C-alpha positions in Angstrom: 0.0 0.0 0.0 1.3 3.4 -0.9 1.8 6.1 1.7 -0.2 9.2 0.9 1.0 12.4 2.6 -2.1 14.0 4.1 -3.0 17.5 3.0 -3.1 20.2 5.7 -6.9 20.6 6.3 -6.3 24.4 6.7 -5.7 24.5 2.9 -9.3 23.5 2.2 -10.7 26.9 3.3 -13.3 27.8 0.5 -16.9 26.6 0.4 -17.8 25.2 -3.1 -21.2 24.0 -4.2 -21.4 20.9 -6.5 -24.3 21.1 -8.9 -25.7 18.4 -11.2 -28.2 18.2 -14.0 -31.6 16.8 -13.5 -34.7 16.5 -15.7 -37.6 18.7 -14.8 -41.1 18.7 -16.4 -42.3 22.1 -17.6 -45.9 23.3 -17.4 -46.5 22.2 -21.0 -45.3 18.7 -20.3 -41.9 19.0 -21.9 -38.8 17.8 -20.2 -35.8 20.1 -19.8 -32.5 19.8 -17.9 -31.6 22.2 -15.1 -28.8 22.4 -12.6 -29.7 21.6 -9.0 -27.4 21.6 -5.9 -26.0 18.3 -4.8 -23.5 19.0 -2.1 -21.4 21.8 -0.4 -17.7 20.9 0.2 -14.6 22.5 1.5 -12.0 23.1 -1.2 -8.8 24.9 -2.2 -8.9 26.8 -5.4 -5.8 27.7 -7.4 -5.4 29.3 -10.8 -3.4 27.1 -13.2 -3.3 29.2 -16.4 -5.2 31.7 -18.5 -5.5 32.2 -22.2 -7.0 34.7 -24.5 -8.5 33.7 -27.8 -10.9 35.1 -30.5 -14.4 33.9 -30.4 -16.8 35.2 -33.1 -14.4 38.0 -33.9 -14.1 39.3 -30.3 -11.6 38.6 -27.6 -12.5 36.1 -24.9 -10.8 34.9 -21.8 -10.6 31.4 -20.4 -9.1 30.6 -17.0 -8.2 27.2 -15.8 -8.2 26.2 -12.1 -7.2 23.3 -9.9 -9.6 22.6 -7.1 -8.7 20.2 -4.4 -11.4 18.6 -2.3 -11.7 15.6 0.0 -12.7 12.4 -1.9 -16.3 12.7 -3.2 -17.0 9.3 -4.9 -20.0 10.3 -7.1 -18.3 13.4 -8.7 -18.1 13.3 -12.5 -17.2 15.6 -15.3 -20.9 16.2 -15.9 -21.1 18.2 -12.6 -20.6 21.9 -12.3 -18.8 23.8 -9.4 -20.1 27.1 -8.2 -17.9 29.4 -6.0 -19.6 32.7 -5.1 -20.8 34.0 -8.4 -18.4 32.0 -10.5 -19.2 28.8 -12.4 -16.6 26.2 -13.3 -16.9 23.4 -15.8 -15.1 20.2 -14.8 -12.5 19.1 -17.4 -10.8 16.2 -15.4 -10.9 14.6 -12.0 -7.8 13.0 -10.5 -8.0 10.7 -7.5 -4.6 11.3 -5.9 -2.6 8.1 -5.9 -5.9 6.2 -6.1 -6.1 6.4 -2.3 -9.7 7.8 -2.1 -8.6 10.6 0.2 -8.4 13.7 -2.0 -9.3 14.7 -5.5 -7.8 17.3 -7.8 -10.4 18.8 -10.1 -9.1 20.6 -13.2 -11.8 23.0 -14.4 -12.4 26.0 -16.6 -14.1 29.3 -16.0 -15.1 31.3 -19.0 -14.8 34.9 -18.0 -16.6 36.7 -20.8 -19.8 34.6 -20.6 -23.0 35.0 -18.7 -23.0 33.1 -15.4 -26.3 31.2 -14.9 -28.0 32.0 -11.6 -30.1 29.4 -9.9 -33.1 29.6 -7.7 -31.6 28.9 -4.3 -28.0 30.2 -4.5 
C-alpha cells in the first residue's frame, strides 16, 4: 500500500457547491435539464493558467483552475462547481494516488460569458 501524505486541512478553506443536471417537467409537459445543488464541500482553489482567444471576432478569456477537495465518490465531469458568483466546468478529476482521500479537479471558468444563476443560490 502506498503512503499518501495528508493535505493540511487548513488549505481547504473555501466553500464550493457541487451542482448536477436533473430533468424537470415544464408546465407544458416538456422535459428540460436544469442544474440543482447536490453538495457543499470545503476546497482549495488555485489558478493554473489563463488564455485569450478570438471567439466570433471578439476577444474572450478562459481561465483554468485546480480545485482540491476531500474524496467525493460520485463526482463526475458532468457536474458543475459554483464558487460565489463563479461557475466552473469540470475538465478532469484525479484521485490522488488512487487512495480515495483527496481529488484534484481541473476546471475551466469562461470569464466573458454570462453566469447562470439558480433559484436557491
